C-alpha positions as CSV (number, residue, x, y, z in Angstrom):
1,M,-35.0,-15.5,2.7
2,M,-35.4,-12.3,0.5
3,L,-31.9,-10.9,-0.2
4,Q,-31.5,-7.3,0.8
5,S,-30.3,-4.7,-1.8
6,G,-26.6,-5.2,-2.6
7,T,-26.3,-8.7,-1.2
8,E,-26.8,-10.7,-4.3
9,A,-23.1,-10.4,-5.2
10,A,-22.3,-11.1,-1.5
11,S,-24.2,-14.4,-1.7
12,R,-22.0,-15.4,-4.7
13,L,-19.0,-14.6,-2.6
14,L,-20.2,-16.9,0.2
15,N,-20.5,-19.7,-2.2
16,F,-17.0,-19.2,-3.4
17,V,-15.5,-19.0,0.1
18,N,-17.4,-22.0,1.3
19,A,-16.0,-24.0,-1.6
20,S,-12.4,-22.8,-1.0
21,P,-10.9,-23.8,2.4
22,T,-7.5,-23.8,0.8
23,P,-5.7,-22.0,-2.1
24,F,-5.9,-25.2,-4.1
25,H,-9.7,-25.2,-3.8
26,A,-9.9,-21.4,-4.6
27,V,-7.9,-21.9,-7.8
28,Q,-10.1,-24.8,-8.7
29,A,-13.3,-22.8,-8.1
30,A,-11.9,-19.9,-10.1
31,A,-11.1,-22.2,-13.0
32,L,-14.6,-23.7,-13.1
33,R,-16.1,-20.1,-13.2
34,L,-13.8,-19.1,-16.0
35,E,-14.6,-22.2,-18.1
36,K,-18.3,-21.5,-17.7
37,A,-17.5,-18.0,-19.1
38,G,-15.7,-19.5,-22.2
39,F,-12.1,-19.3,-21.0
40,R,-9.7,-21.9,-22.3
41,K,-6.9,-23.4,-20.2
42,V,-3.4,-23.2,-21.5
43,K,-0.3,-24.7,-19.9
44,E,3.0,-23.0,-19.3
45,R,4.9,-25.9,-20.8
46,D,3.1,-25.6,-24.2
47,E,3.7,-23.1,-27.0
48,W,0.4,-21.3,-27.0
49,E,1.4,-17.9,-28.0
50,K,0.8,-18.6,-31.7
51,E,-2.7,-19.7,-31.0
52,L,-3.9,-16.5,-29.3
53,A,-6.8,-14.9,-31.2
54,D,-8.6,-11.6,-31.0
55,G,-11.5,-12.0,-28.8
56,G,-9.9,-15.0,-27.1
57,K,-10.2,-15.9,-23.3
58,Y,-7.5,-17.8,-21.6
59,Y,-6.2,-18.9,-18.2
60,M,-3.3,-20.9,-16.7
61,T,-2.5,-22.2,-13.3
62,R,0.8,-23.0,-11.5
63,N,1.1,-25.8,-9.0
64,Q,-2.7,-25.8,-8.4
65,S,-2.4,-22.8,-6.1
66,S,-2.2,-19.7,-8.4
67,L,-3.9,-18.6,-11.5
68,V,-3.6,-15.9,-14.2
69,A,-6.5,-15.3,-16.6
70,W,-6.7,-12.8,-19.4
71,T,-8.8,-11.7,-22.4
72,I,-7.5,-10.5,-25.8
73,P,-9.5,-7.6,-27.3
74,E,-10.4,-7.3,-30.9
75,N,-7.7,-5.8,-33.2
76,W,-5.1,-6.4,-30.5
77,K,-1.5,-5.6,-31.3
78,A,1.6,-6.7,-29.4
79,G,2.9,-3.8,-27.3
80,A,-0.5,-2.9,-26.0
81,G,-0.8,-2.7,-22.2
82,V,-2.2,-5.2,-19.8
83,S,-4.8,-4.1,-17.2
84,I,-4.2,-6.3,-14.1
85,V,-6.1,-6.9,-10.9
86,A,-3.7,-8.8,-8.5
87,T,-4.9,-10.5,-5.3
88,H,-3.9,-13.5,-3.1
89,V,-5.9,-16.6,-2.2
90,D,-4.0,-17.7,0.9
91,S,-4.9,-16.9,4.5
92,P,-3.3,-17.5,7.9
93,N,-4.1,-21.1,9.1
94,L,-2.8,-24.2,10.7
95,R,-1.2,-26.9,8.4
96,V,-0.4,-30.5,9.1
97,R,3.3,-31.3,9.7
98,P,5.1,-33.8,7.4
99,V,5.3,-36.0,10.5
100,S,2.1,-35.4,12.3
101,K,1.6,-38.4,14.6
102,R,1.4,-37.3,18.2
103,S,-0.2,-38.6,21.3
104,S,-0.5,-37.6,25.0
105,V,-2.2,-39.1,28.0
106,G,-4.6,-41.1,25.9
107,Y,-5.4,-38.5,23.2
108,L,-4.6,-39.0,19.5
109,Q,-3.2,-35.6,18.3
110,V,-2.1,-34.1,15.0
111,G,1.1,-32.0,14.8
112,V,0.5,-28.7,13.1
113,E,2.5,-25.6,12.0
114,T,1.2,-22.0,12.0
115,Y,1.1,-20.3,8.6
116,G,1.1,-16.5,8.4
117,G,0.3,-14.1,11.1
118,G,-2.9,-15.4,12.5
119,L,-4.9,-14.4,15.5
120,W,-4.2,-17.8,16.9
121,H,-6.3,-17.5,20.1
122,T,-9.4,-17.5,17.7
123,W,-8.6,-21.1,16.7
124,F,-9.2,-22.5,20.1
125,D,-12.5,-24.3,20.7
126,R,-13.5,-24.3,17.0
127,D,-14.9,-27.2,15.0
128,L,-12.0,-27.9,12.7
129,S,-11.5,-30.2,9.8
130,L,-9.0,-30.8,7.0
131,A,-8.7,-29.8,3.3
132,G,-5.8,-29.8,0.8
133,R,-4.3,-32.0,-1.9
134,V,-3.2,-35.6,-1.7
135,I,-0.7,-37.5,-3.9
136,L,-2.4,-40.8,-4.8
137,Q,-1.2,-43.8,-6.7
138,E,-3.6,-44.8,-9.4
139,K,-4.6,-48.3,-10.4
140,N,-2.3,-48.1,-13.6
141,G,0.7,-47.4,-11.3
142,G,0.9,-43.7,-12.1
143,F,0.4,-40.9,-9.5
144,T,-2.0,-38.0,-9.4
145,S,-2.8,-35.0,-7.2
146,K,-6.3,-34.8,-6.0
147,L,-8.1,-32.2,-3.8
148,V,-9.8,-33.3,-0.6
149,K,-12.3,-31.3,1.7
150,I,-13.5,-33.1,4.7
151,E,-16.8,-31.4,5.8
152,R,-17.3,-32.9,9.3
153,P,-15.4,-31.6,12.3
154,I,-12.6,-34.0,13.3
155,L,-10.1,-31.8,15.1
156,R,-10.2,-29.3,18.0
157,V,-7.7,-27.2,19.9
158,P,-9.2,-27.2,23.4
159,N,-8.9,-24.2,25.8
160,L,-7.8,-24.6,29.3
161,A,-10.6,-24.2,31.8
162,I,-10.6,-20.8,33.6
163,H,-10.6,-22.7,36.9
164,L,-7.0,-24.0,36.0
165,E,-5.7,-20.5,34.8
166,R,-7.0,-17.9,37.2
167,N,-5.0,-15.1,35.6
168,I,-6.6,-15.4,32.2
169,S,-8.5,-12.1,32.7
170,E,-5.1,-10.5,32.3
171,G,-4.8,-11.9,28.8
172,F,-5.0,-15.2,27.1
173,K,-1.3,-16.4,26.8
174,F,-0.3,-19.7,25.3
175,N,2.6,-21.3,23.5
176,Q,2.0,-21.9,19.8
177,E,4.2,-25.1,19.9
178,T,3.0,-26.8,23.0
179,N,-0.5,-25.5,23.6
180,M,-2.0,-25.5,20.0
181,I,-1.8,-29.2,19.2
182,P,-5.3,-30.3,18.1
183,I,-6.9,-33.4,19.5
184,A,-8.3,-35.9,17.0
185,G,-9.5,-38.9,19.0
186,I,-8.9,-41.3,21.9
187,I,-6.1,-43.8,21.8
188,E,-8.4,-46.6,23.0
189,S,-10.3,-46.6,19.7
190,Q,-7.0,-46.8,17.9
191,L,-6.1,-50.0,19.8
192,N,-8.9,-51.8,18.3
193,S,-8.1,-50.9,14.7
194,S,-5.6,-52.6,12.4
195,T,-1.8,-52.6,13.2
196,E,0.0,-49.4,12.5
197,P,1.5,-49.7,9.1
198,T,5.3,-49.7,8.5
199,S,7.3,-49.5,5.4
200,S,10.9,-49.3,4.3
201,V,10.0,-47.4,1.1
202,A,11.3,-43.9,1.3
203,S,8.4,-42.3,-0.5
204,N,5.8,-44.0,1.8
205,I,4.4,-41.8,4.6
206,Q,2.3,-44.4,6.4
207,A,4.4,-44.3,9.5
208,N,4.4,-40.5,9.8
209,H,0.7,-40.1,10.5
210,H,-2.0,-41.9,12.6
211,A,-3.6,-44.7,10.7
212,A,-7.0,-43.3,11.7
213,L,-6.2,-40.1,9.9
214,L,-5.1,-41.9,6.8
215,E,-8.3,-43.9,6.9
216,V,-10.4,-40.9,7.0
217,L,-8.6,-39.4,4.0
218,S,-8.8,-42.7,2.0
219,Q,-12.6,-42.8,2.6
220,E,-13.0,-39.3,1.3
221,L,-10.9,-40.1,-1.8
222,S,-12.3,-43.6,-2.3
223,A,-8.8,-45.0,-2.2
224,A,-6.8,-47.4,-0.1
225,P,-4.7,-45.8,2.8
226,E,-1.5,-47.4,1.3
227,D,-2.2,-45.5,-2.0
228,I,-1.6,-42.1,-0.2
229,Y,2.0,-41.1,-0.8
230,D,2.0,-37.4,0.4
231,F,-0.3,-34.6,1.1
232,E,-0.5,-30.9,2.0
233,L,-3.4,-30.5,4.4
234,H,-4.8,-27.3,6.0
235,L,-7.1,-27.1,9.0
236,H,-10.2,-25.1,8.4
237,D,-13.3,-24.1,10.3
238,T,-16.4,-26.1,9.4
239,Q,-18.8,-23.2,10.2
240,P,-19.8,-21.8,6.8
241,S,-19.6,-18.2,5.6
242,V,-22.9,-16.3,6.2
243,L,-24.6,-13.0,5.9
244,G,-25.1,-11.4,9.4
245,G,-26.2,-8.2,11.0
246,L,-29.7,-6.9,11.6
247,K,-30.2,-6.2,7.9
248,S,-27.7,-8.7,6.5
249,E,-25.2,-5.9,6.1
250,F,-22.2,-7.9,7.2
251,I,-20.4,-11.1,6.1
252,F,-19.2,-13.3,8.9
253,S,-16.7,-15.7,7.3
254,P,-13.2,-17.1,7.3
255,R,-10.6,-16.0,4.7
256,M,-12.1,-12.7,3.8
257,D,-8.4,-11.6,3.7
258,N,-8.1,-12.2,0.8
259,Q,-10.7,-14.4,-0.9
260,F,-13.0,-11.4,-0.9
261,S,-10.8,-9.5,-3.3
262,S,-10.0,-12.6,-5.3
263,F,-13.7,-13.4,-5.9
264,C,-14.5,-9.9,-6.9
265,A,-11.7,-9.8,-9.5
266,L,-12.8,-13.2,-10.8
267,D,-16.5,-12.2,-11.0
268,A,-15.7,-9.0,-12.7
269,L,-13.5,-10.6,-15.4
270,A,-15.9,-13.5,-16.0
271,S,-18.9,-11.3,-16.3
272,F,-17.0,-8.8,-18.5
273,A,-15.9,-11.6,-20.8
274,T,-19.5,-12.6,-21.5
275,S,-20.8,-9.0,-22.0
276,Q,-21.3,-6.8,-24.9
277,S,-18.6,-4.6,-23.6
278,F,-16.0,-7.3,-24.3
279,S,-17.1,-7.8,-27.9
280,T,-16.5,-4.2,-28.7
281,A,-13.4,-3.7,-26.4
282,E,-10.1,-2.5,-27.8
283,G,-6.7,-1.6,-26.4
284,N,-5.4,-3.4,-23.3
285,V,-5.4,-7.1,-22.5
286,N,-7.5,-7.5,-19.3
287,C,-6.0,-9.8,-16.7
288,I,-6.5,-11.1,-13.1
289,A,-3.7,-12.8,-11.1
290,L,-4.6,-14.8,-8.0
291,F,-1.4,-15.5,-6.1
292,N,-0.4,-17.8,-3.3
293,H,1.9,-17.2,-0.2
294,E,1.2,-13.4,0.3
295,E,0.8,-14.0,4.0
296,I,4.4,-15.2,4.2
297,G,6.0,-12.7,1.9
298,S,5.1,-13.8,-1.7
299,V,8.5,-15.3,-2.3
300,S,7.7,-18.6,-3.9
301,T,7.0,-20.0,-7.4
302,T,3.3,-19.2,-6.9
303,G,3.7,-15.9,-5.1
304,A,3.5,-12.4,-6.4
305,E,7.3,-12.2,-6.6
306,S,7.5,-15.2,-9.0
307,S,7.7,-15.1,-12.7
308,L,3.9,-15.5,-13.3
309,I,3.2,-11.9,-14.5
310,L,6.5,-11.5,-16.3
311,T,5.8,-14.8,-18.1
312,L,2.6,-13.6,-19.4
313,L,4.0,-10.2,-20.5
314,N,6.9,-11.9,-22.2
315,R,4.7,-14.4,-24.1
316,L,2.4,-11.6,-25.2
317,S,5.4,-9.7,-26.6
318,P,7.4,-11.0,-29.5
319,S,10.3,-8.6,-29.0
320,P,12.1,-6.6,-26.2
321,S,10.7,-3.4,-27.7
322,T,7.1,-4.5,-27.6
323,L,7.6,-5.8,-24.0
324,A,8.9,-2.4,-22.9
325,Q,5.9,-0.8,-24.6
326,S,3.5,-3.2,-22.9
327,I,5.0,-2.6,-19.5
328,A,4.8,1.2,-20.0
329,R,1.1,1.0,-21.0
330,S,0.1,-1.4,-18.3
331,F,-1.5,-0.7,-15.0
332,L,-2.0,-3.0,-11.9
333,I,-4.6,-2.7,-9.2
334,S,-3.3,-4.6,-6.1
335,S,-6.4,-5.5,-4.2
336,D,-6.2,-6.6,-0.6
337,M,-8.4,-6.1,2.3
338,T,-7.9,-3.1,4.7
339,H,-8.7,-2.2,8.2
340,A,-12.2,-0.9,8.9
341,V,-12.5,1.5,11.8
342,H,-13.2,-0.5,15.0
343,P,-15.7,1.2,17.3
344,N,-14.0,-0.1,20.5
345,Y,-10.4,0.8,19.5
346,L,-10.6,4.3,17.8
347,G,-7.1,5.1,19.1
348,K,-5.6,2.7,16.6
349,Y,-6.6,4.8,13.6
350,E,-5.4,8.1,12.2
351,D,-8.1,10.6,12.7
352,N,-8.8,11.3,9.0
353,H,-8.3,7.8,7.7
354,R,-11.1,5.6,9.3
355,P,-12.7,3.4,6.6
356,M,-16.2,2.3,7.2
357,I,-17.6,-1.2,6.3
358,N,-20.0,-0.7,3.3
359,G,-18.5,2.7,2.8
360,G,-17.0,1.8,-0.6
361,V,-13.5,0.8,-2.0
362,T,-10.6,2.2,0.1
363,I,-7.4,3.5,-1.5
364,K,-4.4,2.5,0.6
365,T,-1.5,4.8,0.9
366,N,1.9,4.7,2.7
367,A,4.8,7.2,2.2
368,K,7.3,4.4,2.9
369,Q,5.9,2.4,0.0
370,R,4.4,-0.5,2.0
371,Y,1.6,0.2,-0.4
372,A,2.4,1.1,-4.0
373,T,0.0,3.9,-4.3
374,D,0.8,7.3,-5.8
375,A,-1.2,10.3,-7.0
376,I,-1.5,8.9,-10.5
377,G,-3.0,5.6,-9.2
378,T,-5.3,7.5,-6.8
379,F,-6.6,9.7,-9.6
380,L,-7.2,6.8,-12.0
381,V,-9.0,4.6,-9.4
382,K,-11.2,7.6,-8.4
383,K,-12.2,8.2,-12.0
384,L,-13.0,4.5,-12.5
385,I,-15.2,4.4,-9.4
386,E,-17.0,7.6,-10.6
387,K,-18.0,5.7,-13.7
388,K,-20.1,3.4,-11.7
389,G,-21.4,5.9,-9.2
390,G,-19.3,4.5,-6.3
391,K,-17.8,6.0,-3.2
392,V,-14.1,6.2,-2.3
393,Q,-12.4,6.0,1.1
394,N,-8.8,6.4,2.1
395,Y,-6.6,4.6,4.6
396,E,-3.2,5.5,5.9
397,V,-1.7,4.1,9.1
398,R,-0.7,6.2,12.1
399,N,3.0,7.3,12.3
400,D,3.4,5.5,15.6
401,M,2.3,2.1,14.2
402,A,3.8,-0.3,11.7
403,C,2.1,-0.7,8.3
404,G,1.4,-4.1,6.7
405,S,2.0,-4.7,3.0
406,T,0.4,-6.4,-0.1
407,V,1.4,-7.9,-3.4
408,G,1.6,-4.4,-4.9
409,P,5.1,-3.2,-3.9
410,G,6.6,-6.5,-5.2
411,L,4.8,-6.4,-8.5
412,S,5.6,-2.7,-9.0
413,K,9.3,-3.8,-9.4
414,L,8.3,-4.9,-12.9
415,G,7.9,-1.2,-13.8
416,I,4.2,-1.4,-14.1
417,R,2.2,1.5,-12.5
418,T,0.6,0.1,-9.4
419,V,-2.1,1.2,-6.9
420,D,-3.2,-0.5,-3.7
421,V,-6.9,-0.7,-2.9
422,G,-9.1,-2.8,-0.6
423,C,-12.4,-3.1,1.1
424,P,-12.7,-2.5,4.9
425,M,-13.0,-5.4,7.3
426,L,-12.8,-6.2,11.0
427,S,-11.0,-9.0,12.8
428,M,-8.4,-9.4,10.1
429,H,-6.5,-12.7,10.4
430,S,-9.1,-14.1,12.8
431,I,-10.6,-17.6,12.1
432,R,-13.8,-15.6,11.7
433,E,-13.6,-12.2,10.0
434,T,-16.2,-9.5,9.3
435,A,-16.6,-7.7,5.9
436,G,-19.4,-5.7,4.2
437,A,-22.1,-7.2,2.1
438,D,-22.5,-4.1,0.0
439,D,-18.7,-3.7,-0.5
440,V,-18.7,-6.8,-2.6
441,Q,-20.5,-5.1,-5.5
442,S,-18.4,-1.9,-4.9
443,A,-15.2,-3.9,-5.6
444,I,-16.8,-5.7,-8.6
445,D,-17.9,-2.4,-10.0
446,L,-14.4,-0.9,-9.8
447,F,-12.8,-3.9,-11.5
448,T,-15.5,-3.9,-14.2
449,A,-14.9,-0.2,-14.9
450,F,-11.2,-1.0,-15.1
451,F,-11.6,-3.7,-17.7
452,E,-14.2,-1.7,-19.7
453,S,-12.5,1.7,-19.9
454,F,-9.0,2.0,-18.4
455,A,-7.1,2.1,-21.7
456,E,-9.4,5.0,-22.9
457,L,-9.1,6.8,-19.6
458,D,-5.3,6.5,-19.6
459,Q,-5.0,8.2,-23.0
460,D,-6.4,11.4,-21.5
461,L,-3.8,11.4,-18.8
462,L,-0.5,13.1,-19.7
463,V,2.3,12.4,-17.3
464,D,5.6,12.2,-19.2
């Protein structure tokens, strides 16, 4: 199919999202992209500060589920600022419980827990599978963490037929604990399999999950079921991300909030790092931070309120004085998706703040600081978008509605100037969301302009 104008970047986004059913996979996909662009992985446990070189490109991960990447400009000096684009790679979903073995009236079921504020009714009657990471014992007796992504549908949360719930026209009501337990098979088939494993070893989980589930995992990993010692498994929709609409102007996809922003930040930094602009760049370190656990408050070792950004700032700064200088010269763009105006629910939007899909990047403002935007940030973002010929939109919530939040307010506590932006989307937190194909390039353009010219633009702005 011939790609329409503006959808080339969107097609790259689709590939990223389809490869990333979990934060673990998103971080893995990001690391692969960075390494192709010449980035070198460093580890927090190592002393890599002394090895940083002008023109260097580096990244580090934490717990396989968050990532920070940065480039060092030529003639870099400690105390220079850091230009950061911060996003998150987690999305609302269902996650397998530590003890998942369940059954009822002949069905094998898998116990799950809700993660984040999902539109849970959209998870019914979808073709679901599993992805995540598994702790395996290796042949040498050691242990390793491996990612797994099962492509075929193996789970389903079935709806109740309308004949058995005549009041469903008044609203789909269900109990998340009792009515959202996926079915995975029929018990009769289990009776013909090997005996359910038992073990007195505390670290062995064989008795906590159906043998059939462990068998599927072992086949995917080419390992024996008894070599599986633990896992973190997320349910995901097997239907892939696609371009949609009469002119392919939409993206129909899971996890647009917020793998959309994460991909755009990654794409901009990787492309910038291999461009002529990077070889001549001076001033700020350019950085992206892909965090976990934003959907549940960012309070974890891999969330935005962890030490990740502060760790980088400290290790780039040999003294308290240069650290303070670096913070004062830094700027952070918190990028998370925002609400596009919905044609069927116009009353949910403030009259003058109705962002359109494919209308360009949206600046998100909230007087109560649920977003970290102020006039300085708004001005700088607008100037950066102007450099690429882009368009700007604005979003502010109605006074009679609660406002969501992002990683921005938490990160602004570091003292770094922060602004909140995002691209508009529909069906936020649904299992299938809708974003704009042209907006992908708009976001990439903003971040590219940020990396190319923020330090120079900032010198022309006198505030203090």
